[in-house]
N, C-alpha and C positions, 0 to 999 in steps of 0.2 A: 828129558828121556832118561835118565838114571833113577829121577822119582817115579817114573810110570813102569821102570822094570821093578822097582821095590815094592810099588803097589801090585805088581803083579805076582810076583815071589813071596807075598804074605801070606800067613799061613790062616788056614780058617779058622774064624773067631778072632782074629788079633783086629786090634782098633788101629784105624788110620791114624789118629792123632793121639800120640801117648800122653799127651797132656790136657786131654779131653775133661779130666776130673776138675782140674783146676779150672778151666775155662768155665765150665760148668758153675763152680763156688762163684766164679765173678759175675756171672749172668744174675746167679739166685741174689747176691749183694745189690747188683743194680735194681733188682726188680722191688726188693724188699726197701730200699731207698726211694723208690718212686713216690709212694704215698708222704712221704718226708719232705721232699721236694716240691710235692703240689701243694702241700701246707704251709711252705716258704712262702711261694707265689701267692696263696689265698692271704697270708698273713701280711704282705706286702699290699698288696690289693685293698685289704681292708684298713689298713695304717694310712693308705694314701685316701681312701674313701673318708676317713673320719678327720685328716687333714681337711680336706675339700668342706668337710661339714663345719668346722672350727673358722675357716675363713668365711663362708657362708654366714655363719651367726655373727663374727666380728664385723662384716661390710654392713650387714642389714640391721645390726645394734648400732651401730656409728651413724648411718644415715638418721635412725630414730633419734639417736641422742642430739644430732646437728639440729634437726628441727625442734626439740624441745629445749635445747640450749638458746637458740633463735626467739622463741617465745619468752623466755626468762630475762635474757638479754632487751627485748624490746618492753617488756613489763618494766624493769627496774628504770630503763632509758626514758620510758614515758613519764614514770615518777618524776624524775630530774629534769625534764623538759618541763613538766608542768611545776614544781618548785621554782625553776627559771623563770618563765613567764610571769606566774604570782610576784615573784620578787623585783620585777622590772615595771610593775603597774604601780604608777605614781600619784600619791595625792598632795596637792600644792596648799600649803598654809600660808594664805596672802595676809602680809603684816600690814597693822595701822599705818597711817602717815606720820605718826608721834612715836611709832618706836624706833630708837637709834641702831646705830650697827652693834655698839657693847652689848646693850640690852636683847638684842637679837641672838647674839653669840652665846650668852647667859642661858637663854631660852635652849638654845640647842643642845649645850651641854646635858640642861636637863631631860631632853627628849631623847637623847642617846641612851640613857638608863631604862629607859621603859623596856619590858621583855618582848615587847610586838614591834619594834622597831628594828630593822635590818640594816638599813642606811640613810643618811638625810644629807642634804645638799644645801646651804645656806647662799641665796642670791641676794645681795644687796640693791639699793637703787643705782646707784652708780654702774654696779655691772647688769643690772637690766636695761639701763639706758644705752649701754656701749652695745651690748647685744644686739636691742632693735635697731640701733643706727646703723650698724654692721649691716642688716639683713635689709634695711630700707634705703641704704643709701646716703641719708641724711640725717642731721641731728634734730628730732622733735623738741628739745628744747630751746632751738634758735627760734622756734616760730611760737612758742608757748610763753618763753621768758621764764621756765623753771621746768623740774624735772617732773614729766608726769607721770612715772612708774612708781609702782609700790616695792616694796622688799618681800620677799617670798622665803618659802623652805620647801624644799620638795623632799617629802617621805617615803621612804620603800619599806612596805612591810615584810616580815617573815611570811612564809608560804603558808604556814598554818592559820594565820590571821588574815590570808587574803580571801575571805569569804563574804557574803553581804550582811550577815550577823554580824561577824567582829567588826567589818567595816564601820558599821551604822554604831556600834558602841564606840569604837574610837575615834571616831569624827564629834560623837559628841563631847567625848574628854579632852581632845583639842581643842575644841571652840572654847573652853572654859578658859583656856587662860587668857589674862588681860592682853590688850594691844593687839588681839588676833581678829582681823576685819572678817574671814571668810576662808571657808575650805571647800574644794572642789576636788572631785577625782572623778574618773571612768567608769560612772555606774554601768553603762550598757554593756561595753567593752568586757569588766569584769565579770558580769553575769553571764556573759556569751562564753568566756573563755572557762567560767567552770563547770556551764553547761557540757560544753563539749569535751574536756578533760575526762569528767565522769563517763561520760558515754564511750570515749576510749578505752578509759582502763577497766570498763564494765565488759567489753568486745573482748579485751588481751586477757581478761581474768576467765572468762567462759572459754576462750580460746586454749589457753593453760590447763584448764580441766579437761576438756574433748582430747585434745592431744596427748595427756598423761594417760587416759584410760587406751586410746588407741596406740600407743607405745608398747604400754604393757600386753597388750592382746598380739601386736605382731612378735614381740620378742617372746614371749611366753610359747606362742606355736612355733617359732623358730629352734627355741630350746628344747621342746617336747619331740620335735622330730629328730634331733640329734640323740635324746633319750630313747626313743622307739626304736631305735636301731640297733640299741644295746639292751632290748628288752629280755632277752633269751639270756644274757649273761648276767645280769640281774636275778633272774630266777634261779639259775645255776647257783649262786652265790648264796642265796636263800636255802637252796636245799643242804648244802653243806654244813648250817647253820650258822653263817654270818648273821650278825647283828643288822639291823636297820641303819643305825648309826653309821656303822662300818661300810654298809654297800653305798651310803648317800654320800659319804666324805669325798673322795673323789670326783664325783659329778659337781657337787658344789665348790670345791677349789677351783675347776676348771671354769665353771662357771664365773667364780670371782675374778679369776685372772682374764677370761675374755671381757668381763664387763670393764677392767681398769684399761684393757689394749683397746677397747671400744671407745672409751671416754678420752683417752689419749689424743686418737684420732680425729674425735668430732672436734675436741679442744683446738687441736691445729688447724682443723679446717674453719672453723670459726674466727681463731685469731686472724688467719689470711684474710679472711672478708672484712674483719674492721679494721685491719691495716689498709687495704685498698678503698674502704670508705674514707679513712683518714687521708690518704694521698689525694682524694677527689676533693674532700670538703674537711680541711684541718679544723675548722670552726667546731665539730662536732666535740671535740674535747671539752667545751663548756657543759657538756648532758653526760658524756661516756667518761665517766671517773673509774680510778683504779679499784675503788669500792666494787662498782657495777661489774668489773672485768674479773676479780676475784669471785664475786658471788656467782656470777655465771659459771666460770670454770668449777668452782666446788660443788654445784646445782649437777651439772654434768656427771662430772666424777662421782657424786652422791648416786644418783638417780641410776648411772650406768652398774654399779655394784648392785645396789638394792635391788634392781627390778631383775636383773640376771642372776642374782641368788634366789631370791622369791620364786620365780619361775622354775630353774633346775629342782628347787626342796620339794614344789607341789607336784613335778612332774615323775619325778624319781618316787614319790608315796604313789602316786597313782598308780603305778606298775609294782609296787611291793603289794597293795593289796591284793591285786590280780591272783587268781589261780593260772595254773598251767595252761588249763582248756582256754580259758578265756583270752589267752597272749594270742591265740592263732586267729581269733574271731575280730581283732581290731586292725 
């Protein structure tokens, strides 16, 4: 009631709120700060959008690098498998009846020095008789009155020499030794193994080349989208006199970091897959060596850095060469 009376008693032209000027200044300050607040919101949205782009680029690059790492791992493992199979193919040197055990051991010492010999095993007449008696369940010498078996040397060649041409030459060299009655080896099996391994290696090589091309295309498109979102910033920096190298530097640096992070994720996924394979079949360690693992990890890391860096470099250059009018047409 007192307020109403004061309002009624106010003089003509007197303002209702004596601090209205201060209040108008306060409103003016709020009104002036609204664009700044809006710009802050835009920056937050832009920052979150760029962060999402980095995550998308990292995930897509990791998936491509996983496939690429699988191909590299398969090629290296196939090479080791090829060497393992070839080195387990056996050539059997059948010794003559008049060759004694000491002479056979001297012959083995001479054969070990040959560059094409990987491993050999001497089986004497007595050992051959014992082995056959164990398999047959009876001693053949009891019926024949003498040991009907001959001594032999099982020779395993190095992988580089386990092919038809080399084996033909090696067999001629081994037959020249005195008191060597014959030499036998699975010719058909060796030809079949070499033929199949060549086909497998060719398929893996073609797959590696195609996947490298596809991976470059996919990563290039992903990187280009990220650079496309900042094309006007690139043009603005170019207008204020920034050099191309200065503009390109942060994009390339971010691409290198993204490639490293994506490579680490891909290597971790591949390592987990290899560990699961080992738990399922421990014998794979005969083919999967530390050399294979190191080369695979190094290849993934190298490809990740190189591909993302090149894609970022060429994408930024593409927008640097454009004029302002062309930026609105793409």
